[in-house]
N, C-alpha and C positions, 0 to 999 in steps of 0.2 A: 421132681418134675413128673407130672402124669405122662403115661404112655401116649404117644401121638396117635390120634385117630383120624385126623384130616390133614390135608396138605394143599398148599396153593402155590402155583407158579405164576408170577406176574411178569409179563414182558412189556416193557415200556419203550415207546418210540417218541422221544421228546423232540420237539421242533424248536429251534432257536436257542440261543445261549441264555442261560439263566432260567430256563423252564424247569418247573417242578411238577411232579405228580404226587398224589397222596394216596396211600393204601389205607383203607379203614377196615378194621376187624371188629365186628360186634359178635359177642358170644356170651354164654352163661358162665358165671363164676360160682364157686371155685373149681367146678368140674373141668374147665378148659383153660388153656393159656395159649399164647402165640410166641413162637421163637423164630427169628430169622436164621436160616442155615445156608450152607453152600449146596451145590448140586448133589454131592454125595449124601449129605444129611437128608436132603429131600428124597432121593431115591430109596434110601434105607429107612426113612422116617425116624431118624435119630438125631438128637441135638448133642453138640459137644458138651463135655463136662463143665466148661466155663461159660456156657450160654446164659444170657440174661433173658428170662421169660417176661413177657408183657402179660399182666394179670388184671387189668382194669375192667375188661369186658367191653371196652370201647377204646381201642388203641388206634393211634394214627402214626403212620410211618411215612416220612418224607422221602421220596425217591428222587434224588437230585441229578440223576444221569440216566441216559438210555441204557437198557440192558435187561438182564434176567435177574429176578429177585425171587428167592425161595423162602417159604415160610411153612412151618408145621405147627400143629396144635397138639 
């Protein structure tokens, strides 16, 4: 997995039961990828060994609850 160069913190405030938000990541491949991580992974810009990288260059992540979501590239 390439070394992380960018990071995103998404904070969602969903209204109503069953609401969904969508995070869309568009980036150049194969130089980059996107990995969802926890707060520590975000702060340290490190993905866990078992992380699954998104590599399409046009990735969509459904955020089904309010909260904080962390991603690194």
